[in-house]
C-alpha positions in Angstrom: 0.2 0.0 0.1 1.2 3.3 -0.9 0.7 6.1 1.5 0.0 9.5 -0.1 2.6 11.9 0.0 2.6 15.5 1.5 4.7 17.3 -0.4 2.2 19.2 -2.5 0.4 20.4 0.8 3.9 21.7 2.0 5.0 23.4 -1.4 1.2 25.2 -1.4 1.9 26.9 1.7 5.6 27.5 0.8 4.5 29.3 -2.1 1.7 31.0 -0.3 4.1 32.3 2.2 6.4 33.6 -0.8 3.5 35.4 -2.4 3.1 37.2 0.6 6.3 38.2 1.3 6.8 39.5 -2.0 3.2 41.3 -1.7 4.7 42.6 1.5 8.2 44.0 0.5 8.0 44.4 -3.3 5.5 47.1 -3.8 4.1 49.8 -1.6 0.0 49.3 -2.0 -3.1 51.4 -1.3 -0.9 54.6 -2.0 -4.1 56.4 -3.4 -6.3 55.0 -0.4 -4.3 56.1 2.1 -3.8 59.8 0.6 -7.6 60.3 -0.2 -8.1 59.1 3.6 -5.5 61.6 4.5 -7.3 64.4 2.8 -10.5 63.5 4.1 -9.5 63.2 8.0 -7.3 66.5 7.6 -10.2 68.3 6.2 -13.1 67.1 8.4 -10.7 68.0 11.3 -10.2 71.4 9.8 -13.9 72.1 9.1 -14.6 71.1 12.9 -12.3 73.3 14.3 -13.5 76.5 12.2 -16.9 75.4 13.2 -16.0 75.6 17.1 -13.7 78.4 17.0 -16.0 81.0 18.2 -16.9 78.6 21.2 -13.6 77.1 21.9 -13.0 78.5 25.5 -16.5 77.0 26.5 -15.4 73.7 25.5 -11.8 73.2 25.8 -10.6 76.3 27.1 -10.8 77.8 31.1 -14.4 78.4 31.0 -15.3 75.1 29.6 -18.2 73.1 31.9 -15.5 70.0 31.9 -13.1 72.3 34.3 -9.6 71.9 33.9 -9.0 70.1 37.6 -11.4 67.8 36.7 -9.8 67.3 33.3 -6.4 67.1 35.0 -7.6 64.8 37.8 -9.4 61.9 35.3 -6.3 62.2 32.7 -4.0 61.3 35.1 -6.3 58.3 36.7 -6.9 57.3 33.3 -3.1 57.5 32.1 -4.0 60.0 29.2 -1.5 62.5 28.8 -2.1 65.8 27.1 -0.8 68.9 26.4 -3.5 71.0 27.9 -2.1 69.9 31.3 1.0 72.2 30.6 -0.9 75.1 31.6 -4.7 76.3 32.7 -4.6 79.8 30.8 -6.8 80.3 27.9 -3.4 81.8 26.1 -2.0 78.2 26.1 -5.5 76.6 25.3 -5.6 79.0 22.1 -2.1 78.2 21.0 -2.8 74.5 21.0 -5.9 75.1 19.5 -4.5 77.0 16.5 -1.4 75.0 16.2 -3.7 71.8 15.8 -5.6 74.1 12.8 -2.4 74.6 11.3 -1.0 71.2 11.5 -4.6 69.7 10.2 -4.3 72.0 6.8 -0.9 71.2 6.4 -1.9 67.5 6.8 -4.6 67.3 4.5 -2.6 69.4 1.7 0.5 66.5 2.4 3.1 68.5 3.5 5.6 67.1 5.8 5.2 63.5 5.5 5.5 61.3 8.9 6.4 64.3 10.7 3.1 66.2 10.1 0.9 63.1 10.5 2.3 62.6 14.3 2.2 66.2 15.2 -1.4 65.9 14.2 -2.0 62.8 15.9 -0.6 64.5 19.2 -2.4 67.6 19.1 -5.7 66.0 18.0 -5.4 63.4 21.2 -4.5 66.0 23.2 -7.5 68.1 22.3 -10.2 65.2 22.4 -8.5 64.0 26.0 -9.2 67.5 27.1 -13.1 67.3 27.2 -14.2 63.8 26.6 -17.8 64.6 26.8 -17.2 66.5 23.4 -16.0 63.2 21.3 -17.9 60.5 19.6 -17.0 57.0 18.3 -15.8 58.6 15.3 -13.3 60.2 17.1 -12.0 57.1 18.5 -11.6 55.1 15.2 -10.0 58.4 14.1 -7.2 58.2 16.7 -6.6 54.4 16.3 -6.4 54.6 12.5 -4.2 57.7 12.9 -1.8 55.5 14.9 -1.3 52.9 11.9 -1.2 55.9 9.6 1.9 57.1 11.3 4.0 54.1 9.5 2.2 54.7 6.1 3.2 56.7 3.1 -0.1 58.8 3.1 1.5 61.7 0.9 2.0 59.7 -2.5 -0.7 61.4 -4.0 -2.8 64.5 -4.0 0.0 66.2 -1.8 2.7 69.3 -1.9 4.9 66.3 -1.2 4.2 64.5 -4.6 4.4 68.0 -6.0 7.6 68.4 -5.1 8.7 65.0 -6.0 7.7 65.5 -9.4 9.2 68.9 -9.7 12.8 67.4 -8.7 12.1 64.6 -11.1 11.7 67.4 -13.8 14.9 68.7 -13.1 16.7 65.8 -13.2 17.2 65.1 -9.9 17.2 61.2 -8.5 14.1 60.1 -6.7 14.6 59.2 -3.2 14.9 55.4 -2.9 12.4 53.7 -1.0 13.5 51.1 1.7 12.2 47.7 2.0 11.6 48.0 6.1 9.4 51.3 5.0 7.8 49.4 2.2 7.2 46.4 5.1 5.7 49.1 7.5 3.5 50.9 4.8 1.7 47.2 4.0 1.4 46.4 7.7 -0.1 49.7 8.0 -2.6 49.3 5.4 -3.5 45.7 6.5 -3.8 47.2 10.3 -6.3 49.8 9.0 -8.5 47.2 6.9 -8.8 45.0 9.8 -9.1 47.8 12.4 -12.6 48.9 10.3 -13.8 45.3 9.7 -13.4 44.3 13.5 -15.4 47.5 14.1 -18.3 46.7 11.8 -18.4 42.9 12.9 -18.2 43.9 16.6 -21.3 46.6 16.3 -23.2 44.1 14.3 -22.6 41.5 16.8 -23.6 43.6 19.8 -26.5 44.7 17.9 -27.7 40.9 17.7 -28.0 40.4 21.4 -30.2 43.6 21.7 -34.0 42.6 22.2 -34.8 45.5 20.2 -32.4 44.7 17.1 -34.1 41.0 17.3 -37.9 42.3 16.8 -37.0 44.6 14.5 -37.9 47.7 16.0 -34.7 49.2 17.0 -34.6 52.0 13.9 -37.8 52.9 15.2 -36.9 54.1 19.0 -33.6 55.7 17.0 -35.7 57.8 15.0 -37.7 58.8 18.0 -35.1 60.1 20.1 -35.8 63.8 20.8 -31.8 64.6 20.9 -30.8 62.6 17.6 -34.2 63.8 15.8 -33.0 66.7 13.2 -35.9 66.3 10.8 -39.0 65.2 12.9 -41.2 65.6 9.6 -38.8 63.1 7.6 -38.1 60.8 10.4 -41.9 60.5 11.1 -42.4 59.7 7.7 -40.1 56.8 8.1 -41.3 55.2 11.1 -44.9 55.1 10.2 -43.9 52.7 7.9 -43.4 49.1 9.7 -41.9 47.5 7.0 -39.5 49.6 6.2 -38.6 50.2 10.0 -38.1 46.0 10.2 -36.4 46.0 6.6 -33.8 48.8 7.6 -33.2 47.4 11.2 -32.4 43.9 10.1 -30.6 45.2 7.3 -28.0 47.3 9.2 -27.1 44.3 11.3 -26.6 41.9 8.2 -24.5 44.2 6.6 -22.1 45.3 9.5 -21.6 41.6 10.0 -21.2 40.1 6.5 -19.1 43.2 5.2 -15.7 41.9 6.5 -16.4 38.4 4.7 -16.9 39.8 1.5 -13.9 42.0 0.7 -12.7 39.5 -1.4 -15.6 39.2 -3.8 -15.8 42.4 -5.7 -19.5 41.6 -6.8 -20.9 41.4 -2.9 -18.7 43.9 -2.0 -20.0 46.8 -4.7 -23.4 46.0 -3.0 -22.5 46.0 0.7 -20.2 48.6 0.8 -22.5 51.2 -0.6 -25.2 50.2 1.8 -23.1 50.8 4.8 -22.1 54.3 3.1 -25.8 55.0 2.9 -26.5 54.1 6.3 -23.5 56.6 7.6 -25.3 59.5 5.3 -28.4 58.6 6.9 -27.0 58.9 10.3 -25.6 62.0 9.6 -28.7 63.5 8.1 -31.5 62.4 10.3 -29.6 62.2 13.5 -27.6 65.5 13.1 -24.3 63.4 13.3 -22.1 64.8 10.4 -18.7 64.8 11.5 -19.5 60.8 13.1 -20.8 60.3 9.6 -18.3 61.8 7.7 -15.4 60.2 9.7 -17.2 56.6 9.0 -17.5 57.4 5.4 -13.9 58.2 5.3 -12.6 55.3 7.1 -14.8 53.0 4.7 -12.3 54.1 1.9 -9.9 51.6 3.5 -12.2 48.6 1.9 -12.2 49.9 -1.6 -8.5 49.6 -2.7 -6.5 51.0 -5.4 -7.9 48.8 -8.0 -11.4 49.5 -7.1 -10.4 53.5 -7.3 -8.7 53.1 -10.5 -11.6 51.4 -11.9 -14.1 54.0 -10.7 -11.9 56.6 -12.4 -12.2 55.1 -15.5 -15.9 54.7 -15.3 -16.2 58.2 -14.4 -13.9 59.4 -17.2 -16.2 57.6 -19.5 -19.2 58.5 -18.5 -17.8 62.5 -18.5 -16.6 62.1 -21.9 -20.1 60.6 -22.8 -22.1 63.5 -21.2 -19.9 66.0 -22.9 -20.3 64.1 -26.4 -24.1 64.6 -25.8 -23.9 68.0 -24.6 -21.9 68.9 -28.0 -24.5 67.3 -30.2 -27.0 69.4 -28.4 -25.2 72.6 -28.6 -23.9 72.4 -32.4 -26.7 72.5 -35.3 -27.1 69.7 -37.5 -25.1 70.5 -41.2 -28.3 70.3 -43.7 -27.6 69.8 -47.4 -27.8 72.6 -49.6 -31.2 73.2 -51.1 -31.8 74.4 -54.7 -32.4 78.2 -55.3 -35.5 78.8 -57.5 -34.4 80.7 -60.6 -35.6 84.2 -61.2 -38.5 84.0 -63.7 -36.8 86.5 -66.4 -33.7 84.3 -66.6 -35.9 81.3 -67.0 -37.7 82.6 -70.0 -34.7 84.6 -71.4 -34.7 82.8 -74.7 -38.3 82.8 -75.3 -39.8 85.0 -78.0 -43.4 86.8 -77.2 
């Protein structure tokens, strides 16, 4: 009796390991995704700081309801350091606030690379720790993702750093050599960001399954009836008066969050579930009045898209734009008509005839 050999299985595992090692060390993946996420997070933070500029003292300054003494006590007990601990004066708090605004603008424009990302994380952490009552779940996710993004190349595209590198190349200056360690760190950071978003959705869906209101399909009804998060009462009233819509949307929110991490490798299912999740966040931002939370979640969802999907989307948008331009040009330019024969005058046609 001949026993089956296990060499093909070992060779298959070895081949998979080699492919993974090459994927991690050869090329930096997801650079466009990282660049778009950088722009999104920076723009959201910049807008948030500009909106709260007139009331910054009441939220993070000496006149805040979350007093500086309470902040110092809870910060030390929780082991969460903050630059706001260095002084309780309004001058220091305003300086940190303006510094964060300046760094967030630089982070959005893509200047400074990793140094700007680290400064952005430290200042944002300090501001959010200063008043934890002014934060939400999106802020927590943003801080976690920024930890991973500090090890990634976030200015490869759509940035001032990329523009400066392009100008150096045009002048004949050789580009900076990318190290293998930097490539491995970048790809590892990308995997960590994708895994973090997947874990967030899966755990959120599993916690919903354990709730009684999510099980019987009435959770959306009570959410829409909450006065604190009811920005459009007329619209929400039209929604929760339809039981089928309430039950269907409640179950759909659970199913989409639970199964989304498992369909990332299937482009067809991902093309259906990912827009559903994004639509859910848009509805939360509009109906519940949480625009910054929803915007943060929408930007974080882009980690599940990938550069290949972005390239395919760009090609489709280019084809659509060309089709629209062609149709508009056909409407604006009148059609060229064939020349019609002109009738001859009567005296010319009978010039040779005798009376």
